[in-house]
C-alpha positions as a printed NumPy array, in Angstrom:
array([[116.837, 171.353, 133.668],
       [119.466, 173.387, 131.552],
       [119.719, 176.134, 129.075],
       [122.385, 177.069, 126.066],
       [122.478, 181.007, 126.423],
       [124.848, 183.5  , 125.239],
       [126.74 , 185.611, 127.249],
       [129.344, 188.632, 126.258],
       [129.341, 186.974, 123.206],
       [130.354, 183.204, 124.183],
       [127.87 , 180.709, 124.582],
       [127.291, 178.27 , 127.488],
       [125.652, 176.041, 129.425],
       [123.903, 176.465, 132.285],
       [121.837, 174.693, 135.376],
       [120.285, 176.608, 138.18 ],
       [122.404, 177.23 , 141.014],
       [125.568, 176.724, 138.382],
       [128.395, 179.124, 138.809],
       [130.493, 180.145, 136.192],
       [133.786, 182.752, 135.249],
       [133.001, 184.723, 131.98 ],
       [134.22 , 188.465, 130.834],
       [133.563, 191.198, 132.262],
       [129.951, 192.052, 132.711],
       [128.962, 195.697, 133.286],
       [126.808, 195.402, 136.256],
       [128.201, 195.717, 140.195],
       [129.008, 193.111, 142.626],
       [125.762, 191.666, 144.247],
       [123.335, 193.224, 141.212],
       [121.381, 190.704, 139.668],
       [120.432, 191.065, 136.168],
       [118.923, 188.764, 133.453],
       [119.867, 187.053, 129.856],
       [117.513, 186.756, 127.251],
       [119.42 , 185.324, 124.522],
       [118.71 , 182.075, 125.178],
       [119.79 , 179.515, 122.267],
       [118.296, 176.13 , 124.068],
       [116.005, 175.366, 126.845],
       [116.171, 171.158, 127.773],
       [113.745, 169.84 , 130.562],
       [111.063, 167.535, 131.511],
       [108.587, 168.677, 128.324],
       [111.453, 168.217, 125.798],
       [114.009, 170.434, 124.146],
       [113.111, 173.441, 122.466],
       [115.953, 174.943, 119.95 ],
       [115.801, 178.581, 119.099],
       [116.33 , 180.099, 115.507],
       [118.647, 181.823, 116.373],
       [116.916, 182.378, 119.906],
       [114.162, 181.504, 121.984],
       [111.494, 183.801, 122.23 ],
       [109.797, 184.572, 126.096],
       [112.655, 182.974, 127.89 ],
       [115.111, 184.213, 130.369],
       [117.996, 183.354, 133.171],
       [118.728, 186.009, 136.107],
       [122.043, 185.597, 137.01 ],
       [123.997, 186.879, 140.202],
       [127.081, 188.685, 139.969],
       [129.347, 187.277, 143.12 ],
       [132.709, 188.644, 142.125],
       [134.98 , 190.88 , 139.717],
       [138.395, 189.56 , 139.653],
       [141.676, 189.645, 137.53 ],
       [142.736, 186.775, 136.081],
       [145.753, 184.866, 135.8  ],
       [149.154, 187.681, 133.779],
       [149.857, 186.208, 130.217],
       [153.102, 187.381, 128.905],
       [153.574, 188.84 , 124.796],
       [156.464, 188.137, 123.614],
       [158.102, 189.268, 120.616],
       [161.188, 189.078, 119.168],
       [162.883, 189.762, 116.017],
       [165.646, 186.875, 115.013],
       [169.432, 188.232, 114.313],
       [168.328, 192.011, 114.788],
       [169.057, 192.145, 119.197],
       [165.455, 192.995, 118.806],
       [162.97 , 192.014, 121.777],
       [159.737, 193.265, 123.775],
       [157.564, 191.719, 126.469],
       [154.339, 192.688, 127.615],
       [151.747, 191.44 , 130.256],
       [148.238, 191.426, 130.366],
       [145.775, 190.61 , 132.777],
       [141.924, 189.96 , 131.651],
       [139.102, 190.744, 133.062],
       [136.592, 188.216, 134.462],
       [133.49 , 187.863, 136.823],
       [132.135, 185.074, 138.835],
       [127.914, 184.488, 137.874],
       [125.648, 182.641, 139.839],
       [122.461, 181.364, 138.204],
       [119.644, 182.187, 139.647],
       [117.164, 180.785, 137.801],
       [115.719, 179.753, 134.187],
       [112.537, 180.61 , 133.678],
       [109.669, 181.297, 130.613],
       [109.119, 185.646, 130.714],
       [106.18 , 186.537, 132.572],
       [106.337, 183.233, 134.984],
       [109.267, 182.822, 137.404],
       [110.285, 179.332, 138.842],
       [106.971, 178.483, 141.068],
       [104.768, 178.994, 138.708],
       [106.965, 176.806, 135.914],
       [106.629, 174.   , 138.437],
       [102.475, 174.583, 138.796],
       [101.845, 174.796, 135.843],
       [102.427, 170.732, 133.449],
       [101.355, 171.847, 130.876],
       [103.995, 173.531, 128.934],
       [105.068, 172.042, 125.587],
       [106.025, 173.109, 122.155],
       [103.46 , 175.364, 121.349],
       [103.566, 175.543, 116.939],
       [103.606, 173.667, 114.6  ],
       [106.625, 175.439, 113.307],
       [108.623, 174.626, 116.529],
       [107.777, 171.333, 116.294],
       [109.03 , 170.984, 112.605],
       [112.427, 172.953, 113.734],
       [112.924, 170.304, 116.682],
       [111.811, 167.564, 114.695],
       [114.478, 168.587, 111.722],
       [117.324, 169.034, 114.399],
       [116.728, 166.324, 115.429],
       [116.937, 164.309, 112.533],
       [120.222, 166.253, 111.879],
       [121.825, 165.158, 114.852],
       [121.74 , 161.511, 114.235],
       [125.29 , 160.104, 112.612],
       [125.689, 159.641, 108.911],
       [126.562, 155.998, 107.27 ],
       [130.206, 154.948, 107.182],
       [131.028, 154.589, 103.573],
       [134.105, 152.017, 102.625],
       [137.606, 153.69 , 102.074],
       [138.979, 152.731,  98.434],
       [142.222, 150.736,  98.789],
       [145.379, 152.232,  97.73 ],
       [146.971, 148.859,  97.683],
       [146.517, 147.122,  94.127],
       [145.316, 143.649,  93.713],
       [147.39 , 140.666,  92.953],
       [145.693, 140.514,  89.865],
       [147.217, 143.872,  88.396],
       [150.677, 143.498,  89.751],
       [150.413, 140.504,  87.5  ],
       [149.16 , 141.802,  84.331],
       [152.165, 144.391,  84.707],
       [154.813, 141.83 ,  85.003],
       [153.123, 140.133,  81.946],
       [153.36 , 143.491,  79.642],
       [156.874, 143.59 ,  78.324],
       [158.678, 146.443,  78.474],
       [160.835, 147.71 ,  75.51 ],
       [164.113, 148.525,  76.075],
       [166.462, 151.105,  75.616],
       [169.105, 150.409,  74.022],
       [172.704, 153.268,  73.693],
       [175.108, 153.797,  72.003],
       [178.08 , 153.012,  73.395],
       [180.751, 156.415,  73.608],
       [183.236, 157.487,  71.209],
       [186.61 , 156.81 ,  73.159],
       [189.003, 160.134,  72.444],
       [192.302, 160.123,  71.052],
       [195.101, 161.353,  72.712],
       [197.986, 162.789,  69.891]])
């Protein structure tokens, strides 16, 4: 089972037990929190795609650590003016662990017992079918060749081009 969720403005593909590094989350270390912005769920019952989010699904995370990333040096200069500035930056990151992916109101144990979970409404089934059709690759179309055929070259040679006749230059007389 995997899911695609939106955390701090970024989308991540997640599965249970996975650890990931994201932008800093405003939750203290060791605490758990849930995310309701689930975009896609894939499990044994099929794939469910939200428009844009799936209602009724949540992902539970545990914050393992908060740390700073590597230092990034920003250097700016103006050529031929002896102007140079260096600025450093270290971004805060959070290390998260996916505890569980579940339906809202049902925990992992209840989902595994209930095997009748499927795509509920006809509109979701239709949108799922439309999504799958749009994923199919489009047939390739042959490109037009930029190389001219031999017949067209022969025809160009048969057509005679008018010759340009130039008058000779007049010579200057010396005194």
